[in-house]
C-alpha positions as YAML, in Angstrom:
chain: A
units: angstrom
residues:
- id: 1
  name: UNK
  ca: [86.72, 62.90, 91.28]
- id: 2
  name: UNK
  ca: [83.83, 65.33, 90.89]
- id: 3
  name: UNK
  ca: [80.27, 64.17, 91.57]
- id: 4
  name: UNK
  ca: [77.83, 65.44, 88.96]
- id: 5
  name: UNK
  ca: [74.96, 64.85, 91.38]
- id: 6
  name: UNK
  ca: [76.41, 67.19, 94.02]
- id: 7
  name: UNK
  ca: [77.16, 69.91, 91.48]
- id: 8
  name: UNK
  ca: [73.68, 69.58, 89.97]
- id: 9
  name: UNK
  ca: [72.03, 69.75, 93.40]
- id: 10
  name: UNK
  ca: [74.02, 72.84, 94.40]
- id: 11
  name: UNK
  ca: [73.09, 74.52, 91.10]
- id: 12
  name: UNK
  ca: [69.41, 73.62, 91.62]
- id: 13
  name: UNK
  ca: [69.44, 75.02, 95.14]
- id: 14
  name: UNK
  ca: [71.12, 78.25, 94.06]
- id: 15
  name: UNK
  ca: [68.70, 78.74, 91.17]
- id: 16
  name: UNK
  ca: [65.72, 78.57, 93.51]
- id: 17
  name: UNK
  ca: [67.44, 80.80, 96.09]
- id: 18
  name: UNK
  ca: [68.24, 83.33, 93.37]
- id: 19
  name: UNK
  ca: [64.54, 83.59, 92.57]
- id: 20
  name: UNK
  ca: [63.51, 83.88, 96.23]
- id: 21
  name: UNK
  ca: [66.30, 85.98, 97.82]
- id: 22
  name: UNK
  ca: [64.73, 85.86, 101.28]
- id: 23
  name: UNK
  ca: [68.16, 85.07, 102.75]
- id: 24
  name: UNK
  ca: [70.09, 87.74, 100.85]
- id: 25
  name: UNK
  ca: [71.25, 89.43, 104.05]
- id: 26
  name: UNK
  ca: [72.60, 86.31, 105.73]
- id: 27
  name: UNK
  ca: [76.07, 85.97, 104.24]
- id: 28
  name: UNK
  ca: [78.38, 86.42, 101.25]
- id: 29
  name: UNK
  ca: [76.98, 83.32, 99.50]
- id: 30
  name: UNK
  ca: [73.69, 85.00, 98.70]
- id: 31
  name: UNK
  ca: [75.23, 88.32, 97.76]
- id: 32
  name: UNK
  ca: [77.59, 86.56, 95.34]
- id: 33
  name: UNK
  ca: [74.71, 84.43, 94.07]
- id: 34
  name: UNK
  ca: [72.72, 87.53, 93.10]
- id: 35
  name: UNK
  ca: [75.47, 88.57, 90.68]
- id: 36
  name: UNK
  ca: [74.84, 85.41, 88.62]
- id: 37
  name: UNK
  ca: [72.11, 83.95, 86.45]
- id: 38
  name: UNK
  ca: [73.65, 80.52, 85.84]
- id: 39
  name: UNK
  ca: [75.53, 78.14, 88.10]
- id: 40
  name: UNK
  ca: [78.18, 75.77, 86.72]
- id: 41
  name: UNK
  ca: [80.70, 73.56, 88.54]
- id: 42
  name: UNK
  ca: [83.25, 76.36, 89.05]
- id: 43
  name: UNK
  ca: [80.60, 78.78, 90.29]
- id: 44
  name: UNK
  ca: [79.14, 76.44, 92.88]
- id: 45
  name: UNK
  ca: [82.68, 75.56, 94.09]
- id: 46
  name: UNK
  ca: [83.18, 79.29, 94.66]
- id: 47
  name: UNK
  ca: [79.89, 79.65, 96.54]
- id: 48
  name: UNK
  ca: [80.55, 76.49, 98.56]
- id: 49
  name: UNK
  ca: [83.80, 77.94, 99.88]
- id: 50
  name: UNK
  ca: [82.11, 81.22, 100.75]
- id: 51
  name: UNK
  ca: [79.65, 79.25, 102.90]
- id: 52
  name: UNK
  ca: [80.64, 78.96, 106.58]
- id: 53
  name: UNK
  ca: [77.86, 76.42, 107.32]
- id: 54
  name: UNK
  ca: [76.35, 78.68, 109.98]
- id: 55
  name: UNK
  ca: [72.92, 77.15, 109.37]
- id: 56
  name: UNK
  ca: [70.97, 80.43, 109.40]
- id: 57
  name: UNK
  ca: [69.65, 79.98, 105.85]
- id: 58
  name: UNK
  ca: [68.45, 76.45, 106.60]
- id: 59
  name: UNK
  ca: [66.53, 77.45, 109.72]
- id: 60
  name: UNK
  ca: [64.99, 80.49, 108.00]
- id: 61
  name: UNK
  ca: [64.17, 78.87, 104.65]
- id: 62
  name: UNK
  ca: [60.49, 78.48, 103.78]
- id: 63
  name: UNK
  ca: [61.41, 75.82, 101.20]
- id: 64
  name: UNK
  ca: [63.49, 73.61, 103.51]
- id: 65
  name: UNK
  ca: [62.33, 70.01, 104.16]
- id: 66
  name: UNK
  ca: [59.58, 68.87, 104.42]
- id: 67
  name: UNK
  ca: [58.67, 71.32, 101.61]
- id: 68
  name: UNK
  ca: [58.59, 69.64, 98.20]
- id: 69
  name: UNK
  ca: [61.55, 71.79, 97.01]
- id: 70
  name: UNK
  ca: [63.74, 70.13, 99.68]
- id: 71
  name: UNK
  ca: [66.05, 73.16, 99.84]
- id: 72
  name: UNK
  ca: [69.09, 72.70, 102.05]
- id: 73
  name: UNK
  ca: [71.81, 75.20, 101.12]
- id: 74
  name: UNK
  ca: [74.06, 74.34, 104.06]
- id: 75
  name: UNK
  ca: [74.14, 70.62, 103.29]
- id: 76
  name: UNK
  ca: [74.65, 71.12, 99.55]
- id: 77
  name: UNK
  ca: [77.59, 73.47, 100.17]
- id: 78
  name: UNK
  ca: [79.11, 71.24, 102.88]
- id: 79
  name: UNK
  ca: [79.09, 68.22, 100.58]
- id: 80
  name: UNK
  ca: [80.73, 70.21, 97.78]
- id: 81
  name: UNK
  ca: [83.45, 71.49, 100.12]
- id: 82
  name: UNK
  ca: [84.24, 67.93, 101.16]
- id: 83
  name: UNK
  ca: [84.47, 66.97, 97.49]
- id: 84
  name: UNK
  ca: [86.80, 69.93, 96.82]
- id: 85
  name: UNK
  ca: [89.43, 68.32, 99.04]
- id: 86
  name: UNK
  ca: [89.85, 65.65, 96.36]
- id: 87
  name: UNK
  ca: [89.05, 67.70, 93.24]
- id: 88
  name: UNK
  ca: [91.83, 70.25, 93.75]
- id: 89
  name: UNK
  ca: [94.30, 67.97, 95.58]
- id: 90
  name: UNK
  ca: [97.84, 67.27, 94.42]
- id: 91
  name: UNK
  ca: [98.73, 64.51, 93.92]
- id: 92
  name: UNK
  ca: [95.21, 63.34, 93.22]
- id: 93
  name: UNK
  ca: [95.49, 59.85, 94.74]
- id: 94
  name: UNK
  ca: [96.43, 61.34, 98.12]
- id: 95
  name: UNK
  ca: [93.32, 63.50, 98.06]
- id: 96
  name: UNK
  ca: [91.10, 60.47, 97.37]
- id: 97
  name: UNK
  ca: [92.81, 58.43, 100.08]
- id: 98
  name: UNK
  ca: [92.25, 61.03, 102.81]
- id: 99
  name: UNK
  ca: [88.79, 62.20, 101.66]
- id: 100
  name: UNK
  ca: [87.33, 58.71, 101.64]
- id: 101
  name: UNK
  ca: [88.93, 57.46, 104.86]
- id: 102
  name: UNK
  ca: [90.21, 60.60, 106.60]
- id: 103
  name: UNK
  ca: [90.02, 59.73, 110.28]
- id: 104
  name: UNK
  ca: [91.07, 56.10, 109.97]
- id: 105
  name: UNK
  ca: [93.96, 56.89, 107.62]
- id: 106
  name: UNK
  ca: [95.16, 59.55, 110.04]
- id: 107
  name: UNK
  ca: [95.00, 57.31, 113.11]
- id: 108
  name: UNK
  ca: [96.71, 54.44, 111.28]
- id: 109
  name: UNK
  ca: [99.43, 56.82, 110.06]
- id: 110
  name: UNK
  ca: [100.14, 57.92, 113.63]
- id: 111
  name: UNK
  ca: [100.63, 54.31, 114.75]
- id: 112
  name: UNK
  ca: [102.81, 53.38, 111.76]
- id: 113
  name: UNK
  ca: [105.04, 56.49, 111.94]
- id: 114
  name: UNK
  ca: [105.44, 56.29, 115.72]
- id: 115
  name: UNK
  ca: [106.32, 52.59, 115.49]
- id: 116
  name: UNK
  ca: [108.81, 53.36, 112.71]
- id: 117
  name: UNK
  ca: [110.58, 55.95, 114.86]
- id: 118
  name: UNK
  ca: [110.67, 53.68, 117.90]
- id: 119
  name: UNK
  ca: [111.97, 50.69, 115.92]
- id: 120
  name: UNK
  ca: [114.62, 52.78, 114.17]
- id: 121
  name: UNK
  ca: [115.89, 54.24, 117.45]
- id: 122
  name: UNK
  ca: [116.09, 50.83, 119.12]
- id: 123
  name: UNK
  ca: [117.80, 49.16, 116.12]
- id: 124
  name: UNK
  ca: [120.46, 51.88, 115.95]
- id: 125
  name: UNK
  ca: [121.48, 51.06, 119.50]
- id: 126
  name: UNK
  ca: [120.20, 54.22, 121.21]
- id: 127
  name: UNK
  ca: [119.13, 53.82, 124.82]
- id: 128
  name: UNK
  ca: [115.40, 54.29, 124.31]
- id: 129
  name: UNK
  ca: [114.47, 54.22, 127.99]
- id: 130
  name: UNK
  ca: [117.21, 56.44, 129.38]
- id: 131
  name: UNK
  ca: [117.20, 59.99, 130.74]
- id: 132
  name: UNK
  ca: [119.11, 62.20, 128.30]
- id: 133
  name: UNK
  ca: [120.86, 65.50, 129.08]
- id: 134
  name: UNK
  ca: [119.76, 66.85, 125.70]
- id: 135
  name: UNK
  ca: [116.15, 65.68, 126.21]
- id: 136
  name: UNK
  ca: [114.61, 64.34, 122.97]
- id: 137
  name: UNK
  ca: [117.73, 65.08, 120.89]
- id: 138
  name: UNK
  ca: [119.38, 62.32, 122.91]
- id: 139
  name: UNK
  ca: [116.81, 59.91, 121.45]
- id: 140
  name: UNK
  ca: [116.80, 61.19, 117.85]
- id: 141
  name: UNK
  ca: [119.58, 63.61, 116.80]
- id: 142
  name: UNK
  ca: [118.62, 67.14, 115.78]
- id: 143
  name: UNK
  ca: [120.04, 66.77, 112.26]
- id: 144
  name: UNK
  ca: [117.94, 63.66, 111.65]
- id: 145
  name: UNK
  ca: [114.77, 65.43, 112.79]
- id: 146
  name: UNK
  ca: [115.60, 68.52, 110.73]
- id: 147
  name: UNK
  ca: [116.24, 66.46, 107.59]
- id: 148
  name: UNK
  ca: [113.07, 64.40, 108.02]
- id: 149
  name: UNK
  ca: [110.78, 67.33, 108.72]
- id: 150
  name: UNK
  ca: [112.47, 69.36, 105.99]
- id: 151
  name: UNK
  ca: [111.68, 66.64, 103.42]
- id: 152
  name: UNK
  ca: [108.08, 66.21, 104.60]
- id: 153
  name: UNK
  ca: [107.63, 69.99, 104.87]
- id: 154
  name: UNK
  ca: [108.91, 70.43, 101.32]
- id: 155
  name: UNK
  ca: [106.40, 67.91, 99.97]
- id: 156
  name: UNK
  ca: [103.53, 69.45, 101.95]
- id: 157
  name: UNK
  ca: [104.43, 72.97, 100.79]
- id: 158
  name: UNK
  ca: [104.54, 71.81, 97.16]
- id: 159
  name: UNK
  ca: [101.16, 70.08, 97.53]
- id: 160
  name: UNK
  ca: [99.62, 73.17, 99.18]
- id: 161
  name: UNK
  ca: [100.94, 75.48, 96.43]
- id: 162
  name: UNK
  ca: [99.76, 73.16, 93.64]
- id: 163
  name: UNK
  ca: [96.26, 72.76, 95.14]
- id: 164
  name: UNK
  ca: [95.89, 76.46, 95.92]
- id: 165
  name: UNK
  ca: [97.11, 77.46, 92.44]
- id: 166
  name: UNK
  ca: [94.55, 75.11, 90.84]
- id: 167
  name: UNK
  ca: [91.72, 76.66, 92.86]
- id: 168
  name: UNK
  ca: [93.10, 80.15, 92.13]
- id: 169
  name: UNK
  ca: [92.94, 79.48, 88.38]
- id: 170
  name: UNK
  ca: [89.44, 78.04, 88.68]
- id: 171
  name: UNK
  ca: [88.32, 81.25, 90.38]
- id: 172
  name: UNK
  ca: [89.80, 83.16, 87.39]
- id: 173
  name: UNK
  ca: [91.87, 85.49, 89.52]
- id: 174
  name: UNK
  ca: [94.67, 87.40, 87.76]
- id: 175
  name: UNK
  ca: [98.37, 87.16, 88.45]
- id: 176
  name: UNK
  ca: [98.92, 87.97, 92.17]
- id: 177
  name: UNK
  ca: [101.07, 90.96, 91.16]
- id: 178
  name: UNK
  ca: [98.11, 92.47, 89.30]
- id: 179
  name: UNK
  ca: [95.61, 92.28, 92.14]
- id: 180
  name: UNK
  ca: [94.02, 95.32, 93.75]
- id: 181
  name: UNK
  ca: [95.52, 94.89, 97.22]
- id: 182
  name: UNK
  ca: [92.99, 96.98, 99.15]
- id: 183
  name: UNK
  ca: [90.41, 94.47, 97.93]
- id: 184
  name: UNK
  ca: [92.72, 91.59, 98.87]
- id: 185
  name: UNK
  ca: [93.08, 93.10, 102.34]
- id: 186
  name: UNK
  ca: [89.30, 93.15, 102.72]
- id: 187
  name: UNK
  ca: [89.11, 89.45, 101.85]
- id: 188
  name: UNK
  ca: [91.89, 88.61, 104.31]
- id: 189
  name: UNK
  ca: [90.23, 90.68, 107.02]
- id: 190
  name: UNK
  ca: [86.88, 88.90, 106.48]
- id: 191
  name: UNK
  ca: [88.64, 85.52, 106.64]
- id: 192
  name: UNK
  ca: [90.67, 86.17, 109.80]
- id: 193
  name: UNK
  ca: [87.77, 87.79, 111.65]
- id: 194
  name: UNK
  ca: [85.37, 84.97, 110.67]
- id: 195
  name: UNK
  ca: [82.96, 87.69, 109.63]
- id: 196
  name: UNK
  ca: [80.38, 85.30, 108.19]
- id: 197
  name: UNK
  ca: [80.08, 83.17, 111.30]
- id: 198
  name: UNK
  ca: [77.59, 85.67, 112.67]
- id: 199
  name: UNK
  ca: [74.55, 84.27, 110.85]
- id: 200
  name: UNK
  ca: [73.95, 87.60, 109.15]
- id: 201
  name: UNK
  ca: [72.52, 89.06, 112.36]
- id: 202
  name: UNK
  ca: [75.63, 89.65, 114.46]
- id: 203
  name: UNK
  ca: [74.38, 87.13, 117.03]
- id: 204
  name: UNK
  ca: [76.33, 84.10, 115.81]
- id: 205
  name: UNK
  ca: [75.73, 80.80, 114.08]
- id: 206
  name: UNK
  ca: [72.54, 78.77, 114.28]
- id: 207
  name: UNK
  ca: [74.85, 76.02, 115.48]
- id: 208
  name: UNK
  ca: [74.63, 73.55, 117.11]
- id: 209
  name: UNK
  ca: [70.90, 74.26, 117.05]
- id: 210
  name: UNK
  ca: [68.54, 76.95, 115.81]
- id: 211
  name: UNK
  ca: [69.46, 79.35, 118.64]
- id: 212
  name: UNK
  ca: [72.19, 81.81, 117.50]
- id: 213
  name: UNK
  ca: [75.46, 81.45, 119.38]
- id: 214
  name: UNK
  ca: [79.00, 82.85, 119.15]
- id: 215
  name: UNK
  ca: [80.52, 79.66, 120.61]
- id: 216
  name: UNK
  ca: [81.62, 78.27, 117.25]
- id: 217
  name: UNK
  ca: [83.35, 81.53, 116.36]
- id: 218
  name: UNK
  ca: [85.20, 81.64, 119.69]
- id: 219
  name: UNK
  ca: [86.38, 78.01, 119.41]
- id: 220
  name: UNK
  ca: [87.50, 78.61, 115.81]
- id: 221
  name: UNK
  ca: [89.55, 81.60, 116.93]
- id: 222
  name: UNK
  ca: [91.12, 79.63, 119.79]
- id: 223
  name: UNK
  ca: [92.06, 76.88, 117.34]
- id: 224
  name: UNK
  ca: [93.48, 79.26, 114.73]
- id: 225
  name: UNK
  ca: [95.53, 81.40, 117.09]
- id: 226
  name: UNK
  ca: [96.62, 78.34, 119.06]
- id: 227
  name: UNK
  ca: [97.98, 76.89, 115.82]
- id: 228
  name: UNK
  ca: [99.71, 80.17, 114.94]
- id: 229
  name: UNK
  ca: [101.33, 80.38, 118.39]
- id: 230
  name: UNK
  ca: [102.60, 76.81, 118.07]
- id: 231
  name: UNK
  ca: [104.00, 77.74, 114.67]
- id: 232
  name: UNK
  ca: [105.64, 80.77, 116.32]
- id: 233
  name: UNK
  ca: [107.14, 78.45, 118.95]
- id: 234
  name: UNK
  ca: [108.72, 76.27, 116.25]
- id: 235
  name: UNK
  ca: [109.89, 79.31, 114.26]
- id: 236
  name: UNK
  ca: [111.46, 81.05, 117.28]
- id: 237
  name: UNK
  ca: [113.20, 77.81, 118.27]
- id: 238
  name: UNK
  ca: [114.61, 77.47, 114.74]
- id: 239
  name: UNK
  ca: [115.88, 81.05, 114.81]
- id: 240
  name: UNK
  ca: [117.46, 80.57, 118.23]
- id: 241
  name: UNK
  ca: [119.13, 77.33, 117.13]
- id: 242
  name: UNK
  ca: [120.52, 78.42, 113.76]
- id: 243
  name: UNK
  ca: [120.75, 82.18, 114.23]
- id: 244
  name: UNK
  ca: [122.10, 82.42, 117.78]
- id: 245
  name: UNK
  ca: [123.50, 78.91, 118.34]
- id: 246
  name: UNK
  ca: [121.17, 78.45, 121.31]
- id: 247
  name: UNK
  ca: [120.56, 74.71, 121.58]
- id: 248
  name: UNK
  ca: [117.39, 73.05, 122.86]
- id: 249
  name: UNK
  ca: [116.03, 72.14, 125.33]
- id: 250
  name: UNK
  ca: [114.87, 75.63, 126.26]
- id: 251
  name: UNK
  ca: [113.71, 76.90, 129.63]
- id: 252
  name: UNK
  ca: [110.07, 77.37, 130.50]
- id: 253
  name: UNK
  ca: [110.42, 81.17, 130.27]
- id: 254
  name: UNK
  ca: [111.91, 81.09, 126.76]
- id: 255
  name: UNK
  ca: [109.92, 82.23, 123.71]
- id: 256
  name: UNK
  ca: [109.53, 78.72, 122.23]
- id: 257
  name: UNK
  ca: [108.15, 77.41, 125.51]
- id: 258
  name: UNK
  ca: [105.85, 80.39, 126.19]
- id: 259
  name: UNK
  ca: [104.45, 80.34, 122.66]
- id: 260
  name: UNK
  ca: [104.14, 76.55, 122.78]
- id: 261
  name: UNK
  ca: [102.35, 76.38, 126.13]
- id: 262
  name: UNK
  ca: [99.80, 79.11, 125.34]
- id: 263
  name: UNK
  ca: [99.29, 77.82, 121.80]
- id: 264
  name: UNK
  ca: [99.02, 74.25, 123.05]
- id: 265
  name: UNK
  ca: [96.27, 75.21, 125.48]
- id: 266
  name: UNK
  ca: [94.43, 76.95, 122.65]
- id: 267
  name: UNK
  ca: [94.73, 73.77, 120.57]
- id: 268
  name: UNK
  ca: [93.14, 71.81, 123.38]
- id: 269
  name: UNK
  ca: [90.23, 74.12, 124.21]
- id: 270
  name: UNK
  ca: [89.44, 75.07, 120.58]
- id: 271
  name: UNK
  ca: [89.29, 71.60, 118.99]
- id: 272
  name: UNK
  ca: [87.46, 70.06, 121.97]
- id: 273
  name: UNK
  ca: [84.87, 72.84, 121.80]
- id: 274
  name: UNK
  ca: [84.41, 72.39, 118.04]
- id: 275
  name: UNK
  ca: [84.16, 68.60, 118.36]
- id: 276
  name: UNK
  ca: [81.51, 68.95, 121.09]
- id: 277
  name: UNK
  ca: [79.53, 71.38, 118.94]
- id: 278
  name: UNK
  ca: [79.78, 69.00, 115.96]
- id: 279
  name: UNK
  ca: [78.50, 66.15, 118.11]
- id: 280
  name: UNK
  ca: [75.53, 68.22, 119.33]
- id: 281
  name: UNK
  ca: [74.76, 69.90, 116.01]
- id: 282
  name: UNK
  ca: [71.61, 69.32, 114.02]
- id: 283
  name: UNK
  ca: [72.57, 66.76, 111.38]
- id: 284
  name: UNK
  ca: [70.40, 68.19, 108.57]
- id: 285
  name: UNK
  ca: [72.46, 71.32, 107.70]
- id: 286
  name: UNK
  ca: [75.81, 69.50, 107.95]
- id: 287
  name: UNK
  ca: [75.35, 67.30, 104.88]
- id: 288
  name: UNK
  ca: [75.55, 63.54, 104.46]
- id: 289
  name: UNK
  ca: [79.27, 63.34, 103.69]
- id: 290
  name: UNK
  ca: [80.66, 66.24, 105.71]
- id: 291
  name: UNK
  ca: [82.81, 64.11, 107.99]
- id: 292
  name: UNK
  ca: [86.17, 62.36, 107.88]
- id: 293
  name: UNK
  ca: [88.78, 65.02, 107.19]
- id: 294
  name: UNK
  ca: [86.95, 67.79, 109.07]
- id: 295
  name: UNK
  ca: [86.89, 65.67, 112.22]
- id: 296
  name: UNK
  ca: [90.34, 64.21, 111.53]
- id: 297
  name: UNK
  ca: [91.97, 67.65, 111.38]
- id: 298
  name: UNK
  ca: [90.52, 68.65, 114.75]
- id: 299
  name: UNK
  ca: [91.55, 65.33, 116.31]
- id: 300
  name: UNK
  ca: [95.09, 65.68, 114.93]
- id: 301
  name: UNK
  ca: [95.40, 69.24, 116.27]
- id: 302
  name: UNK
  ca: [94.16, 68.09, 119.67]
- id: 303
  name: UNK
  ca: [96.56, 65.12, 119.75]
- id: 304
  name: UNK
  ca: [99.44, 67.32, 118.61]
- id: 305
  name: UNK
  ca: [98.85, 69.63, 121.54]
- id: 306
  name: UNK
  ca: [98.34, 66.90, 124.13]
- id: 307
  name: UNK
  ca: [101.41, 64.89, 123.05]
- id: 308
  name: UNK
  ca: [103.50, 68.06, 122.73]
- id: 309
  name: UNK
  ca: [102.66, 69.25, 126.23]
- id: 310
  name: UNK
  ca: [103.11, 65.71, 127.51]
- id: 311
  name: UNK
  ca: [106.57, 65.52, 125.92]
- id: 312
  name: UNK
  ca: [107.50, 68.75, 127.67]
- id: 313
  name: UNK
  ca: [106.47, 67.26, 131.02]
- id: 314
  name: UNK
  ca: [108.35, 63.95, 130.66]
- id: 315
  name: UNK
  ca: [111.44, 65.25, 128.85]
- id: 316
  name: UNK
  ca: [113.70, 64.53, 131.86]
- id: 317
  name: UNK
  ca: [112.31, 61.03, 132.51]
- id: 318
  name: UNK
  ca: [112.85, 57.56, 130.99]
- id: 319
  name: UNK
  ca: [109.55, 58.02, 129.10]
- id: 320
  name: UNK
  ca: [110.89, 60.69, 126.79]
- id: 321
  name: UNK
  ca: [111.56, 58.18, 123.96]
- id: 322
  name: UNK
  ca: [108.00, 56.85, 123.92]
- id: 323
  name: UNK
  ca: [106.50, 60.33, 124.20]
- id: 324
  name: UNK
  ca: [108.74, 61.66, 121.43]
- id: 325
  name: UNK
  ca: [107.91, 58.90, 118.95]
- id: 326
  name: UNK
  ca: [104.19, 59.30, 119.59]
- id: 327
  name: UNK
  ca: [104.39, 63.08, 119.22]
- id: 328
  name: UNK
  ca: [106.40, 62.84, 116.00]
- id: 329
  name: UNK
  ca: [103.87, 60.34, 114.62]
- id: 330
  name: UNK
  ca: [101.03, 62.77, 115.30]
- id: 331
  name: UNK
  ca: [102.86, 65.84, 113.94]
- id: 332
  name: UNK
  ca: [104.01, 64.14, 110.73]
- id: 333
  name: UNK
  ca: [100.48, 62.80, 110.14]
- id: 334
  name: UNK
  ca: [99.10, 66.31, 110.69]
- id: 335
  name: UNK
  ca: [101.59, 67.69, 108.16]
- id: 336
  name: UNK
  ca: [100.81, 65.03, 105.57]
- id: 337
  name: UNK
  ca: [97.04, 65.60, 105.90]
- id: 338
  name: UNK
  ca: [97.22, 69.39, 105.56]
- id: 339
  name: UNK
  ca: [96.83, 69.57, 101.75]
- id: 340
  name: UNK
  ca: [93.84, 67.18, 101.80]
- id: 341
  name: UNK
  ca: [91.41, 68.45, 104.41]
- id: 342
  name: UNK
  ca: [90.26, 71.32, 106.55]
- id: 343
  name: UNK
  ca: [93.63, 73.09, 106.50]
- id: 344
  name: UNK
  ca: [93.70, 73.56, 102.71]
- id: 345
  name: UNK
  ca: [90.05, 74.59, 102.85]
- id: 346
  name: UNK
  ca: [91.21, 77.66, 104.77]
- id: 347
  name: UNK
  ca: [93.15, 78.73, 101.66]
- id: 348
  name: UNK
  ca: [90.19, 77.99, 99.37]
- id: 349
  name: UNK
  ca: [87.94, 80.09, 101.59]
- id: 350
  name: UNK
  ca: [90.46, 82.93, 101.67]
- id: 351
  name: UNK
  ca: [90.62, 82.93, 97.86]
- id: 352
  name: UNK
  ca: [86.82, 82.84, 97.62]
- id: 353
  name: UNK
  ca: [86.54, 85.81, 99.99]
- id: 354
  name: UNK
  ca: [89.10, 87.74, 97.92]
- id: 355
  name: UNK
  ca: [87.05, 87.00, 94.78]
- id: 356
  name: UNK
  ca: [83.94, 88.20, 96.61]
- id: 357
  name: UNK
  ca: [85.65, 91.42, 97.72]
- id: 358
  name: UNK
  ca: [86.75, 92.08, 94.11]
- id: 359
  name: UNK
  ca: [83.29, 91.27, 92.72]
- id: 360
  name: UNK
  ca: [81.50, 93.41, 95.25]
- id: 361
  name: UNK
  ca: [83.73, 96.40, 94.58]
- id: 362
  name: UNK
  ca: [83.47, 96.02, 90.78]
- id: 363
  name: UNK
  ca: [79.69, 95.69, 90.99]
- id: 364
  name: UNK
  ca: [79.41, 98.89, 93.01]
- id: 365
  name: UNK
  ca: [81.56, 100.69, 90.45]
- id: 366
  name: UNK
  ca: [79.35, 99.51, 87.58]
- id: 367
  name: UNK
  ca: [76.17, 100.49, 89.43]
- id: 368
  name: UNK
  ca: [77.68, 103.89, 90.20]
- id: 369
  name: UNK
  ca: [78.41, 104.53, 86.52]
- id: 370
  name: UNK
  ca: [74.89, 103.51, 85.51]
- id: 371
  name: UNK
  ca: [73.31, 105.72, 88.15]
- id: 372
  name: UNK
  ca: [75.46, 108.65, 87.06]
- id: 373
  name: UNK
  ca: [74.39, 108.24, 83.45]
- id: 374
  name: UNK
  ca: [70.73, 107.98, 84.43]
- id: 375
  name: UNK
  ca: [70.89, 111.16, 86.49]
- id: 376
  name: UNK
  ca: [72.49, 113.08, 83.63]
...
């Protein structure tokens, strides 16, 4: 459910910033802001997802607290982004559940799912504490795992598409087939390179304190590419299994293992680094409600990596059953949380950056026409 207070505050902040424009060089938020005279709910959602919460505008603002204007762009945008998780979520009740209790719901889900797997395996008569020639497939058959993750994956994909489509329509983008793809490429490039985590000065975020640093950008990249490598590990394993009839477990020099180990290390270093920065960061620019799902997503990524690497280590021991159930509990919880937290925000930000690339190009074209007419 949308909070009128948060939308009103973001609109108030942007109206004052639009009159001042001292921070116009910091990031895309202020450049997009300057193309507008009024700020409604849809507009501030767009600007909130352009904001990378680098903190530069807060530390450079002459109207920040204790000034009577109480301007805090970073906090206003952070609180709106957190609200977006629920506003655009499908189904809506899942969004509210995770947004309001993100970390606790995630941790409880891990325990419940892991216990479910362990109980099911024991009740079906499988030897839970035995060493299996087929590693974890000896505990839970491959077809069972494929069916379960296929069903959960189908739901998550549907939820991601529904939420993304809702945000896409709100941003008033045309049919994807009618987009100008050079402009789309620019938005994708800005998103993947984390262009706006440089504080507008190329020196990095004012995060965790006022001193610019590239640490947050580096840890974000480790997390992103670690996730992509783990996805590549799963994808290559699927191709080897179904395409070439090469059954798991795979050797340590195989593609699934190489991708998984490197990606897993990235998903340990990246999330730990980001969690440490969050802990040390100045609380003022982060916003009062910017917690829960942001932290939960990092914790789930970290636990996914730790339990995955741990499962690889104990796969030929009697502990494989326990390790497998715990890992599956973490992974399924991560999947289920994806449409309701930081993961889906990545899609919202990508769409916002595409809108910005389109707007910026169209604005230049209009200015060019006007200048041409004036010169003639």
